[in-house]
N, C-alpha and C positions, 0 to 999 in steps of 0.2 A: 568403509572403503572410501578412499579419495577418488572423487569423480571430477570431470572436466569443468563443472561449474560449482564446485563445492564451496568457493569463497564468496559467493554472491548472496545478497538478500534482495528479494523483489517483492514490492507491494503491488497487489492486484486489485484495482477498482473496476471489476467486471460487471457487465450487464448482459452478456451474450456468449455464444459459443466461441467466437473468435478470441476474445480476451481470455476465456477460461482455458481454451486448448494452448495458447501461448504459454500461460502459466503452468499447465500441465506438463509440457515438454521441458520447461526450465527446471521444474521440480524433479523430473525423472532423472536428469543428470546432475543433481546434487545441490541446486539452488535452494535456499530457504525462501519458499514462496508463501506469502501471507495474504490470503484472500479476505477482503473486507466484505462483510455480509450485513445487509440491513437487519433490524430486529426480527423480521419475518423470514429471513433467509434469502439467499441468492435467487434472482429471478429464474435461473435455469432449473432450480428445484421444482419449479411449477410447470415444467414442460414434460410431455410424454417421452418415452414410454414409462409405464408403471408396472409393478409386479401384479400378477393376476389377482391377488386378494384385494388389491386397491381399486379395481375397475369400477365397482359399483358405489364406492364411498368417496368422500372428499379426499383429494390427494394429500398424503403425508409428505411434507418436504423431505423428511429424513430418509425416505425410501425412494427418492428419485434415482432411477437408473442412469439417466443422463448425467446428473451430477456425480453419481458414484464413479462414473468413467472420468469426467473432466475434472473432478476434484482431487484425484489421487495425488498423494504426496505432499499436499499443502497443509498449512495451518490456517485455522479460521478464526478470525477476530470479529466480534459483533460490534458495529459502529452505527450509531444513530446520527445521521448527518443533520438532523434538526436539533441536536444537542450540542451546545458550544463546547462543553468539555470533551465530548467525544471527538468533535472536529479538531480540538487542540491535540488530543492524543493521536488522531490520524496524521497530522502535520509533523509531529515528532517522530512517528513511525517512518514516514517518508524520508526524513532527514537522517534516520538511522540506516537507510537502505542505499543500494547502488542504483536501482532502477524501479520504474513505476510502469504498470500497464493500466491504461485508462480506455474504457469503451463507452463512457457516458457521453451524452450529447455534447457537442462543442459549448464550452463555457459553463456547463452545468455544475461541475465540481467547484469551479471558482465562485459561483453563486453561493454555495454552501460554505465558502471560506477556505477551500483547498486550492491554492492558485500554484500550479506547477511551475509556471514561468517565474514567479517571485521566489519560490522555494529554490529553483535553479540558480537564481542570483545569490541567494544566501549560501548555497552549496554548489559551486560551478561544476563539480564532477557528476552531479546528478544527471541521469539519463532517463527518458520516458518514451514510450510509444503510445500514441493515441490512435485508436482504431474505430472508425466511423463509417457509415454506408457511403458517404459522398465527400469525406475530408473535412477539415476544419474551417474552410472558407468557401466562398462561392455561393451561387443562388440556391443550391439544394443542401447547403451544409446542415440545416435543421431538419431535413426530412428523415423520417424513420424508414426501416426497410425490413424485409424478411429474407429467407433463403431464396424464395421465388423471385422477389423484386430485385435482389442483388444480382442473381444470375441474369435476369432480363436486362438490367440497366447496363451491364458490362459486355453483353454480346454472346456470351456462352449459350444462354437459352435459345437465342435465334439459330445457332448452328446445330442444336441437338434435335434429332427426330427426323421423320420422313417429310420429304418436300411437300406432299400432298395432304399432310395431317398437321395438327397443331404442334407447336414447339414442346419439346419433352424436357421436363425438369429432372436432373439427375437426383438420385435418392439422398435423403438426409439434408444436412446443413452444409453442403459442399462449399458455397461461396464463403462461409465463415471459416471453414477449415483451411481453404486456400489463403484467406486473409491472415489466419493465425500463423501460418508458415512464413509469410513474408514479414509479419510483425516480429516474429522470433529473430529472423536474421538482421532486421532493422535494429532491434533493441541490442542485440549482441555487438553489432557494428559500433553503435554509440558507446557501449560499455568498454569495447576495446580501445576506442579513441580516448575515453576518460582514463583508462588505466595507463595509457602511453603518454597522454598529454596533460592530464588533470582537468580537462574540459569535456563535458558531456554534451549531449544533444537532446532535443525534443523532437521526435520524428512523427510525421503524420502519414498514416496508412488509410487509404480510401478502398473500401471493398469494390467499388465500381472500377477503380483504376486497376486494382489486382486482376479483375476479370478481363478488362480490355487489354492488359499486357500478356494474356495467356490464350490468344485466339489462334495459336499456331500459325498456319499459312494465311488465314483470312485477314489477320491484322496487318502483316507486312504488305499483302497485296492491295489492301485498302490505302495504306499509306503511300505506296509507290505509284499505284495505277488508278486510285480513286475507283477501285472495282468492288463489287458486292458479291461475296461468295454465298451461294444458296446451300440450304441443308443438303448434306450428301447422303442422309439416310444411314441405314444399318450396313449397307454394302456399297460404298462409293466406288470400290473396285473389288474385283473377284478375290484378290489376295489381301483385301483390307476390310474385314467385316465379320459377320456372324452367319453361319450356315447350319441348316438342319442336318442331324446325324441320326443314326439308327435308334438311339435312346435319348434324344434331346437336342442339344445344340453344341456347336463347336466354334471357336473363334480362330481367325488367322490374321496376322499383320506382318506382311512380308515387304521389306524393301526390294528393289530391283535385284540386288545381288544375292538375295535368298530364293529367287525363282526356281533355280536348279535344285535346291534342296527340296522345295515343295513338289516339284516333279518326281523327284526320287521317292518321296513319301507315297505319292500316288502311283508308284510303279510305272512310270512313264519316262524313263531316262533317255529313251530314243528322241524325245521331243527337245532335249537340250541341244541338239545339233540342227534343229529346225530353224530356218531363218527368223521366224517370229521370236524365238527364245535364245538364239545363240549368244546375243550380246546382253541378254538379261535387262533389256530396256522396258520401260513402260510404254506401251503403245495401245491405241484403241483396238487394234486387230487382235493382239495377243490377250487383251482383257476380255474381248468378246468370246473367244474360244474358251478361256478359263471360266467364264461364267457358266458354261455348260459342263466342263470337265470337273470343276471342284465339287459342286453339289452332287454330281453323279458319284463321285468318290465318297464324300462324307456320308451320304444317305446309306451307303453299303457297309458302314462300320460304326461301332459305338465310339463315344467320345474318348473312353479310356484307350481303345485300340489305336485310335489316331494319335492320341497324345504319347503313347509308348513308341509308335513309329517315328513320330516327329523327333524324339530325343535321339533315336538311332542315327537320324540324318541332319541333326541340328537345323531343323525347320521350325519357324515361329508359329506353331499351332498352340492354342490354349484352350483348356477346359474352362467352364464357367460355373464354379462352385458356389453354393450358398453360404452364408455366414456359418450356419450350423455344420455344413460339411467342412468348412475350414478349421473348425475347432478340432477336428479329427484328422486333419490333412497330415499324411506321414512326414512330409518335409518340415512342417512346423513342429511336430512332436520331436523329431530328431534334433532340431536346432534349439529347442527350448524356447521357442518364440512366445508361447503363452505362459504368462506368470499368474500367480494366485494371491489375492488379497483376501482378508477376512473382515468384511464390512460390519460395523456394529448393529445395523438393522437388517441388511439383506443377507448377511452371512458370507460364506466363501464364494468367490466368483472369479473368473479368468479375466485378465487384462493383457492386451498385446504389449510386446517389448517396444522400446523406443525405435524410431526409424534408423538410428545410426548405432554402430557397435564401435565403441572407442576402445583403443588399447593404449594406455598412457606410458607403458614401459618400452623403452626404446629397443629392448630385445624381443618385444612382442610376445612375452611369455604369459602364461595365465590366461584365464577366460576373459573375453572382451565385456566391456560394461555395456549392456543392452538397455540400460535404464533401471533404476530401482523404484519400486512402487509400494506405497503404503496406502491403506484404505482411505477414502475420502473422509473428511472430518464431519462431525456434527456441527450444527449451526453454533457458532461462537465457541466452539470446543477449547480453543487455546487463548481465549481472551485474557484471562488473568495471567496466564504464563507469559504471554508476549508483553503485556503492559508492565509486568514486573521486571522484565528484561530491560525496558526503556529506562528504568530508574538507575540501572548500573552500567548502561552501555553509553559509548560515546558515538558521535556521528562518524560514519564510515568515511574514510577518505582514500583516495588512490595513492599509490606510492610516490607518484610524481606531482610536484606542485604545478599549478596552472602556468602555462607558458604564454606570454603575450603575442608570440609570433605565429601561433597555430590557428587563428581564427579563419584564415582563408584557405587552409590546406584541407585536402580530402582525407577522410578517416584512414584509408588503406594506402596512403601515399607512402612510397618506399617498399611496398610488398611486391615481390616477383612471383608470379604463378606460371608454371609450365602446364598448359592445358592440352591434354591429348584425348579429350572427349569429342564425340561426334553426335550428329542428328540434333536433338533438342534438349534432353535432360541435363547433360553436362554443360553444353554451351550456354544453356539458360542460367545455370548456376554462376558460371564464371563471367557472364555478361554483367551480372549485378555487381560482382566484385570489381570489374573494370569501371563500372559507372562510379564506384566508391573510390576510385583512385589507384587500384592495383595495376601494376604492369603485367597484363596477361598476354603470354606468348602462346598463340595457337599453332600447334604442331600437326602438320599433315604430310603424308607421304607423296612424293612427286608423281607416282603412278596410282596412289590410293588416297584421293582427297576425301574430304568430309562428303558422304553420299548425298547430303542434301544440295550440294553445289550441282550435282549430275542428275538429280531425280527427274528433272524435266527433259533430259536427253542432252544437255550441254556437255561437250567434251573439249571444247577449245576455247582459247582467249579470243574475245573478251567475255563471251557468253558465260563461261564458267564462273566468272566473278560478278555476275549480274543477277544472282538469285535473290529475291526479295527475303525469302525465308532465311537463307543463310546470313544475309547482311544484317537483318534485324537482331538475330540472336547471337551474333559475333561482333557487335559493334564495339569500338573502343579497344579492340585487341590488336596486338601486332601478330604477324603471320611469318611462320618459318616452315619451309618445305625441306624435309630431310629424309633420307632413305635409311631407316634403322636396320634393314636387312644387310647392309654393307657395314663392315667393321668400322670403316672410317666415320660413316654417319652415325652409328651407334655411340662411338667415343666422343663425337662432337656434341651429341645430345646430352651425354652423361656430364660433359664439362659444363654445359648450360645449367643442368639440374644441380650441379654442386654449387651454383651461385643463387639458387632459387630458394624461396620460403615454402612454397607449397607445390606439390605435384598432384594432379588429378587425372584419373582415367575412368572410362565407362565401358571398358572391354568385358567380354565374356570371362568367366572364371578360367584361370590358367594362362591367358594370353600374356599378361605382364611377366609372369615367371618365365615363361618360354622364351621371351624376348630380353631377358636379363634386366627387367625393368620392374621387378617385384620390390617390395618394401625392403627386404634384407639387402638386396643389391644397392638400393639407393641410400639407405641409412648409413652404409659403410662409406659412402661418398660425402654425405652431408648428414652429420649426426643430429642436427636440429630440424631436419626436413619434416614438414607436415604432409602426410600422404593419405589421400582419400581415394578409395576404390569404390565404384558404383556398379557392380555386376547386377544383371537383372534379377538373378535368384540367389545371390550370396555366394560364398566360397565353400560352404559345407551344406550337407544335407542332400537328399536324393534328387532334388530339382537343380542343384547347382550347375549341372552340365548344360542346362537349357539355354536357349537364346530367345530373345523377345524385345518388343518395342513398347511404346506407351499404352496402345490398346491391349496388348498381351498382359501388361501389369494390371490394368483395369479389370480385365475379364477374370484374371486369376486371383484378384484380390477381393472378390465378392461383390463389388459395386454393381457390375452389369446384371447379375442374377436378380437385383432388387428393382430394376427399372425397365420400363417398356410400356407400350400400348396394351390395353386390356385384351386378353386372349391372343396376344401376338408373341413374337420372339423376345427374349432378353435383348436389351438395346444398348449399344455402346454410346458414349458420349460423342459430341460433335468435334472434339478434339482428341489428341492422343494423351488422355487425361493423366496417365501415370508420369508423363514427362515433367510437366511443371511442378507437380507435387515432389518428385525426387529432386529436381533442380533447386527448388526453394530449400528443401531439407539439406541438400548438399552445401549450398552457400552458407546456411547456418552453421553446419558442422565445421566448415573451414574457419569461419570467424571465431567460433567457439574454441577451436584449437589454437588459433593465433592468441586469443586472450589468455589461454592456459600457458602458452609459452612465454608470454609477456610476464606472467605472474611467477612462473616457476623455472623458466629457462630451458624447457624441455620440449622437443617436438612430440608428435604422436601419430599413430596409424589408426585409420578408421575405415570401416566398411559399411556402405550404405546399400543393403539389398533393396532393390527398387520395388520388388513385389511385397 
């Protein structure tokens, strides 16, 4: 099957989860990813968890559960970096590829004789992403790190947990996974530029900087006001946290405009006319009352009962399932989210689909590509196969010869994006595209602005334009206010879309079609449009009708169930964790689609279910 990245070859020199997950996602969507392993195997093969039978014996790297996940879809070549012949083969492999992933310490590969900068001079279209804890330069460039220290160094650890307790680390290798999604978008952007101009780039990703860029409101407030946000705990507001219920715990994450829906769920519709709630504003007085009303309601019902009522009223409540429960979750089974691979040592096991569902046919027919997965390779399983290919292959080159006049241009210069996203996930994605030179036009309704502008109570000029949160995640964009409920406004927007390269929205399922802005509506106006839809729960399956925000996605995705203080409630992150994850994935999806269009002359439609 033709996939969005089928024409790419990527060489992965990985030492950690960040590089490995970047390669995993590229392989899922068709790239030929070749992971370079030392004779003893990838370092990740020696990290837990292990199968039960391996607990009391020395770990067998071929049965690494973590590598079985992160190695899916790749080919493995065994390279001894102390061996000059192997190093020569590695350099030839790089020159046969489009891109490189490197998470070795700064300068370490060059010491072995693999100098990416020199290879890029030999092959100007070569692109690479280097992922390290603190970047390639600076006083900490040579420092090592872990998931704990990466979260600490960038600020997310400081924000997570209860104020009177120690900071709380989110479960797993989250700093590395966040870094991988940013590295994915960075490498794809460089590859797109190389395809278009013949000149690639070498991109520096710092895990600390990724963390510091994803502090939600705390980062912008520090930048604007030199303020320091304290940890908000598990319930910074009554409608933004985790509450006890009859059989466990239930989450809620409501923006001001969803307050009435929450009151409906609690069978208190009369409060919608109360002065405290009539305008759906966040106030200390309304929050104080809700801190009594919400737990009184939740402790009287099971999580499933609340979850069912929330769907009836489109209120953003969330269950907090464990990973085991997610394997049996009806929505995931209905949408075919879990795929199965047959690992040579571990046997059959499930793997999650990719974060983006691509449809490459303009008529949007057939099943979307949710990523294809093959079992992770054995150490060096493809060494002979790949090295034999080198003897008969030529160095890959872009279709365009290098142009002398592009050295000072931005990689996405000339790309126009119509951005109808709101809050954080979508704006976070399109902000990076604007940073890379795209003309991003932020569209808002004259009476329905991005709710982040008004979350603090601002309703008039100039206050509505002074939100640090809004300004940080919408920098570099142009603003258009237009009323799509008016026929003239909708027609004007469609004329704009007919000139665009990309259209992106993060509405709930069904909103785009109801407003004549679905993919079929827009592809008839602009056959080469790239359309990205970011519904919270997708467009199919029994959860598709639900609404939610970043904390909802985190709670429903299994992460919150794994973290918290001993003997206490499952604990949410200090940020709306689902938002930057979805945003970084969305930016990557858009650039992957631009690369595909540059190669094949066709746009595409993609859906990014944020949960």
